C-alpha positions as CSV (number, residue, x, y, z in Angstrom):
1,M,276.1,-59.1,-62.0
2,L,275.8,-55.4,-62.6
3,I,272.7,-54.6,-64.7
4,E,270.6,-51.7,-65.7
5,I,267.0,-52.7,-65.1
6,T,264.8,-52.0,-68.1
7,A,261.5,-53.7,-67.1
8,A,259.9,-55.7,-64.3
9,R,256.7,-57.4,-63.6
10,I,255.0,-59.7,-61.1
11,Q,252.7,-62.5,-62.1
12,E,251.4,-65.3,-59.8
13,G,254.3,-65.0,-57.2
14,I,257.0,-64.8,-59.9
15,I,259.0,-61.6,-60.2
16,E,260.6,-61.1,-63.6
17,I,263.3,-58.5,-63.9
18,Y,264.8,-57.6,-67.3
19,G,268.0,-55.7,-67.7
20,I,271.1,-55.0,-69.7
21,D,274.5,-56.2,-68.5
22,V,276.6,-53.1,-67.8
23,S,279.5,-54.7,-66.1
24,E,282.9,-53.4,-67.0
25,E,283.9,-56.8,-68.6
26,N,280.8,-56.7,-70.9
27,L,281.3,-53.1,-71.9
28,Q,285.0,-53.8,-72.7
29,R,284.0,-56.8,-74.8
30,M,281.4,-54.7,-76.7
31,E,284.1,-52.0,-77.3
32,R,286.6,-54.6,-78.6
33,S,284.1,-56.3,-81.0
34,R,282.2,-53.0,-81.9
35,D,278.8,-54.5,-81.0
36,D,277.3,-51.0,-80.7
37,G,273.6,-51.2,-80.1
38,V,273.5,-54.9,-79.7
39,E,273.1,-55.2,-76.0
40,Q,271.6,-58.5,-74.9
41,E,268.7,-58.2,-72.5
42,I,269.0,-60.5,-69.5
43,Q,266.0,-62.0,-67.6
44,F,266.0,-62.8,-63.9
45,L,263.3,-64.9,-62.3
46,F,262.4,-64.9,-58.6
47,D,259.9,-67.4,-57.4
48,T,258.7,-65.9,-54.2
49,R,257.0,-69.1,-53.2
50,D,260.5,-70.6,-52.5
51,S,261.6,-69.4,-49.0
52,R,265.3,-68.8,-50.0
53,T,264.3,-66.9,-53.1
54,Y,261.8,-64.9,-51.1
55,G,264.5,-64.0,-48.6
56,Y,266.9,-62.9,-51.2
57,I,264.4,-60.7,-53.2
58,R,263.1,-59.2,-49.9
59,R,266.6,-58.3,-48.7
60,W,267.6,-57.1,-52.2
61,L,264.5,-54.8,-52.5
62,K,265.2,-53.3,-49.0
63,T,268.7,-52.3,-50.1
64,Q,267.4,-50.5,-53.2
65,K,267.0,-46.7,-52.5
66,A,264.4,-46.4,-55.3
67,A,262.2,-49.0,-53.5
68,R,262.3,-47.4,-50.0
69,G,259.0,-46.4,-48.6
70,K,256.9,-48.3,-51.1
71,E,253.8,-50.0,-49.7
72,T,253.5,-53.0,-52.0
73,W,255.7,-55.5,-53.8
74,G,254.5,-54.2,-57.2
75,S,255.3,-50.5,-56.4
76,A,258.7,-51.5,-55.0
77,V,259.6,-53.6,-58.0
78,Q,258.4,-50.9,-60.5
79,A,260.4,-48.3,-58.6
80,V,263.7,-50.1,-59.4
81,V,263.1,-49.9,-63.2
82,G,265.8,-47.6,-64.7
83,T,268.3,-48.1,-61.9
84,I,271.8,-49.7,-62.2
85,T,272.2,-52.3,-59.5
86,E,273.9,-55.6,-58.6
87,V,271.8,-58.8,-58.9
88,S,272.8,-62.3,-58.2
89,G,273.5,-64.3,-61.3
90,R,272.0,-67.3,-59.6
91,Y,268.5,-66.2,-60.6
92,R,269.4,-65.5,-64.3
93,N,267.1,-67.2,-66.8
94,W,269.3,-68.9,-69.4
95,E,266.5,-69.9,-71.7
């Protein structure tokens, strides 16, 4: 899922990333329905205590140019705020 990351935070091993869906399909739908300014914010949750999730978020952060060279998880996650990137829909929070 292509998103623009608007905010991120880390709390007790859980990484929360908030973003706006900027995929072509969503932008075309908004154009057709004229939902200007009504972008839905999407939340992604990554529980780094789970080994598969940890592996995914670690690989994902390594591929982000904005996060390269950062010393800590917190600085790497904060560095991606404002970027447009692809994130697996598997970790989307639907609540």
